[in-house]
KOLKOLLO-981673 format. One record per atom (N, C-alpha, C): residue in three letters; x, y, z. Coordinates in steps of 0.1 Angstrom, whole numbers, padded with zeros to 4 digits, always signed. Example, Ala and Ser with C-alpha at 12.3 -4.5 7.8 and 13.67 -1.06 7.14 Angstrom:
2
ala+0132-0057+0078 ala+0123-0045+0078 ala+0132-0033+0078 ser+0128-0022+0071 ser+0137-0011+0071 ser+0129+0000+0079 
***
This chain:
70
met+0008-0011+0000 met+0000+0000+0000 met+0007+0012+0000 asn+0005+0024-0008 asn+0013+0032-0010 asn+0008+0045+0000 glu+0015+0055+0002 glu+0013+0066+0009 glu+0000+0073+0006 arg-0003+0073-0004 arg-0017+0080-0008 arg-0026+0072-0006 gln-0026+0059-0006 gln-0038+0050-0003 gln-0039+0050+0012 met-0028+0050+0019 met-0028+0050+0035 met-0036+0063+0038 glu-0032+0075+0034 glu-0040+0088+0037 glu-0053+0087+0033 leu-0058+0083+0024 leu-0072+0084+0019 leu-0079+0074+0028 leu-0073+0062+0030 leu-0079+0051+0039 leu-0081+0056+0055 asn-0073+0064+0058 asn-0073+0071+0072 asn-0085+0079+0072 arg-0087+0087+0062 arg-0095+0097+0062 arg-0111+0091+0061 leu-0110+0079+0053 leu-0122+0072+0053 leu-0125+0065+0067 leu-0116+0060+0074 leu-0119+0055+0087 leu-0121+0065+0097 asp-0117+0078+0094 asp-0120+0089+0103 asp-0133+0094+0102 gly-0141+0090+0092 gly-0154+0095+0090 gly-0155+0106+0078 phe-0153+0102+0065 phe-0153+0109+0052 phe-0167+0114+0052 asp-0168+0127+0049 asp-0180+0134+0044 asp-0184+0132+0030 gly-0195+0127+0028 gly-0199+0123+0014 gly-0195+0111+0007 lys-0195+0111-0006 lys-0190+0100-0013 lys-0177+0102-0019 leu-0169+0091-0016 leu-0156+0091-0022 leu-0155+0086-0037 thr-0151+0096-0044 thr-0151+0094-0061 thr-0136+0093-0064 ser-0135+0089-0077 ser-0120+0090-0080 ser-0117+0104-0084 ser-0125+0113-0087 ser-0122+0126-0086 ser-0118+0132-0073 lys-0126+0130-0064 lys-0121+0135-0049 lys-0107+0130-0045 trp-0108+0116-0049 trp-0094+0109-0045 trp-0083+0117-0049 ala-0083+0119-0065 ala-0074+0128-0071 ala-0071+0142-0065 ala-0081+0147-0060 ala-0079+0161-0056 ala-0072+0161-0042 ile-0079+0152-0033 ile-0071+0151-0018 ile-0058+0147-0020 ala-0054+0136-0029 ala-0041+0130-0028 ala-0033+0140-0038 gln-0037+0149-0044 gln-0030+0157-0055 gln-0021+0150-0065 cys-0030+0140-0070 cys-0024+0131-0082 cys-0034+0133-0093 ser-0028+0126-0104 ser-0037+0125-0116 ser-0049+0118-0114 pro-0062+0121-0123 pro-0072+0112-0122 pro-0069+0097-0125 asp-0058+0094-0134 asp-0053+0080-0137 asp-0047+0073-0125 thr-0039+0081-0120 thr-0031+0077-0107 thr-0041+0071-0095 ala-0051+0082-0094 ala-0063+0078-0084 ala-0070+0066-0088 leu-0075+0064-0101 leu-0079+0052-0106 leu-0070+0041-0104 arg-0059+0039-0106 arg-0050+0028-0103 arg-0050+0025-0087 asp-0049+0036-0080 asp-0049+0033-0067 asp-0062+0027-0060 ile-0072+0031-0065 ile-0088+0027-0062 ile-0087+0010-0067 asn-0083+0007-0079 asn-0084-0004-0087 asn-0074-0013-0078 asp-0063-0010-0073 asp-0056-0019-0065 asp-0061-0021-0052 leu-0069-0011-0046 leu-0075-0018-0031 leu-0089-0023-0034 leu-0095-0023-0046 leu-0106-0030-0049 leu-0104-0042-0050 ala-0091-0046-0058 ala-0085-0060-0060 ala-0082-0066-0046 ser-0077-0060-0039 ser-0071-0065-0025 ser-0084-0067-0015 gly-0097-0060-0018 gly-0107-0062-0009 gly-0107-0051+0001 val-0098-0042+0000 val-0099-0031+0011 val-0112-0021+0008 leu-0114-0020-0004 leu-0124-0010-0007 leu-0135-0017-0017 arg-0147-0013-0018 arg-0158-0019-0026 arg-0165-0006-0033 arg-0171-0011-0043 arg-0177+0000-0051 arg-0192+0001-0043 ser-0196+0012-0042 ser-0209+0013-0035 ser-0221+0009-0045 glu-0234+0008-0041 glu-0243+0002-0048 glu-0245+0013-0062 ser-0244+0024-0060 ser-0248+0034-0072 ser-0237+0032-0082 gly-0239+0029-0093 gly-0228+0029-0105 gly-0229+0037-0115 gly-0224+0033-0126 gly-0223+0042-0138 gly-0214+0054-0136 arg-0216+0066-0140 arg-0206+0077-0137 arg-0208+0082-0124 ser-0217+0080-0115 ser-0216+0083-0101 ser-0209+0072-0093 thr-0201+0067-0098 thr-0194+0054-0090 thr-0186+0060-0079 ser-0189+0055-0066 ser-0183+0060-0055 ser-0176+0046-0047 tyr-0168+0048-0037 tyr-0163+0038-0033 tyr-0163+0038-0016 glu-0163+0027-0011 glu-0166+0027+0005 glu-0157+0014+0010 leu-0156+0015+0023 leu-0149+0004+0030 leu-0160-0007+0032 pro-0157-0020+0029 pro-0166-0031+0032 pro-0170-0032+0046 leu-0181-0035+0048 leu-0187-0040+0062 leu-0178-0052+0067 pro-0176-0055+0078 pro-0168-0066+0085 pro-0173-0080+0078 ser-0186-0081+0075 ser-0191-0094+0069 ser-0187-0095+0056 gln-0183-0085+0049 gln-0181-0085+0035 gln-0166-0085+0032 cys-0157-0086+0042 cys-0141-0086+0039 cys-0139-0102+0035 pro-0130-0102+0027 pro-0125-0115+0022 pro-0118-0124+0032 
***
């Protein structure tokens, strides 16, 4: 896990206001949208994050509930 990922996960654990999207990730981590999406996809693949139920262009991400962890 890289420094950007740890920083954003800590924000989620501390109670992130609103929905976490890739564009918010890029703004908070001060990285490109492509880098933000790579970070998110890495966390999705490892089961640390999951896509929220809303999809399409409004895709947001959240921490899985303990019962949903791999």
